C-alpha positions in Angstrom: -29.2 34.6 21.3 -30.3 35.1 24.8 -28.0 36.0 27.7 -29.0 34.5 31.0 -27.5 34.9 34.5 -27.2 31.5 36.3 -26.6 30.7 39.9 -25.8 27.6 41.9 -27.4 26.8 45.2 -24.5 24.5 46.1 -21.6 26.7 44.9 -20.0 29.6 46.9 -21.8 32.9 47.1 -20.5 35.6 44.8 -18.3 38.0 46.8 -18.6 41.0 44.6 -20.5 42.6 41.7 -20.5 39.6 39.3 -22.6 36.6 38.4 -21.4 33.1 39.3 -22.1 32.0 35.7 -23.7 33.4 32.6 -25.1 31.5 29.7 -25.0 32.8 26.2 -26.5 30.5 23.6 -25.1 27.1 24.3 -22.0 28.4 26.2 -21.7 28.8 29.9 -19.1 31.3 31.3 -18.2 30.5 34.9 -16.6 33.3 36.9 -13.3 32.8 38.7 -13.7 30.3 41.5 -11.4 29.9 44.5 -10.9 27.6 47.4 -14.0 28.8 49.2 -16.0 26.3 51.3 -19.6 26.9 50.1 -21.0 26.0 53.5 -18.9 28.5 55.5 -17.7 31.0 53.0 -14.2 30.6 54.3 -10.9 29.9 52.4 -9.9 26.3 52.8 -6.5 24.5 52.3 -2.9 25.3 53.1 -1.4 23.8 50.0 -1.9 24.5 46.3 -3.2 20.9 46.0 -5.9 21.4 48.7 -6.9 24.8 47.4 -7.1 23.6 43.7 -9.1 20.5 44.7 -11.7 22.7 46.5 -11.7 25.2 43.6 -12.4 22.5 41.0 -15.0 21.0 43.2 -16.7 24.4 43.3 -16.5 24.6 39.5 -18.0 21.1 39.2 -20.9 22.0 41.5 -21.7 25.2 39.6 -21.6 23.4 36.2 -23.8 20.6 37.4 -26.3 23.0 39.0 -26.7 24.9 35.7 -27.1 21.7 33.6 -23.5 21.1 32.3 -20.5 19.3 33.7 -16.7 19.2 33.7 -16.9 16.9 30.6 -18.3 19.9 28.7 -15.6 22.4 29.6 -13.9 23.7 26.5 -11.6 26.4 28.0 -10.0 26.9 31.5 -7.9 29.7 32.8 -5.8 28.7 35.8 -4.4 31.5 37.9 -1.5 30.5 40.3 -0.1 32.8 43.0 3.3 31.1 42.4 4.3 29.5 39.1 6.5 27.1 41.1 3.3 25.3 41.9 2.6 24.5 38.3 3.6 20.8 38.4 1.7 20.1 41.6 -1.4 21.9 40.3 -1.2 19.7 37.1 -1.4 16.6 39.3 -4.7 17.8 40.9 -6.0 19.1 37.6 -5.7 15.5 36.1 -8.1 14.3 38.8 -10.9 16.4 37.3 -10.2 16.4 33.6 -9.4 13.2 31.7 -6.7 12.7 29.1 -8.2 12.9 25.6 -10.8 15.4 26.7 -8.6 18.1 28.3 -10.0 21.6 27.7 -7.9 24.3 26.2 -6.1 26.0 29.0 -4.1 29.1 29.9 -2.1 29.3 33.1 -1.1 32.7 34.5 0.8 33.8 37.6 -1.3 36.4 39.4 -1.8 38.1 42.7 -5.2 36.8 43.8 -7.9 38.1 46.1 -7.9 36.9 49.8 -4.3 35.9 49.2 -5.5 32.5 47.8 -3.1 30.3 45.9 -5.3 29.4 43.0 -8.3 30.6 41.0 -10.0 29.0 38.0 -12.5 30.3 35.5 -14.0 28.3 32.7 -16.2 28.2 29.6 -18.3 25.1 29.0 -21.0 24.0 26.6 -24.5 22.9 27.5 -25.1 19.3 26.5 -27.2 18.9 23.4 -30.6 17.5 23.7 
C-alpha cells in the first residue's frame, strides 16, 4: 500500500512538523484540528460550542478537499480542555454526525495547544469507486 501526504487548500495551515492528513490505502488519517479560522490563522470562539463547530468545519473541509467526507469518518478522538463541557460538545457533534452513522469515538480531557477548548482528530475511508 502507498502512503501519501495530503493537504487542503481550504483548511488551516499546519502549525508544526506534521501533515494535515495522510492517506494509507483507503484510509485517511486527519491530524488534530482546532478552532482555527483558515483565513486568518487565529483561534475563534469563546465557548466550547463555537470552538467545536469551527473545529468540525475544518475537519469537514479537509476531508472534502482530499476526496472524502464526514459520512466516511470511522473513528474520532475528541479532546476537551474540560470534561464538564462533554454534554454541550455532544450537542454540536450531533450537528455534524448523524444518528445511525456515528463514528467510533473516544473523548479525552487534555491540556491543548494555544489554550483552546477542543481538538479533534479523525480516521476516514475514501469512498469506493
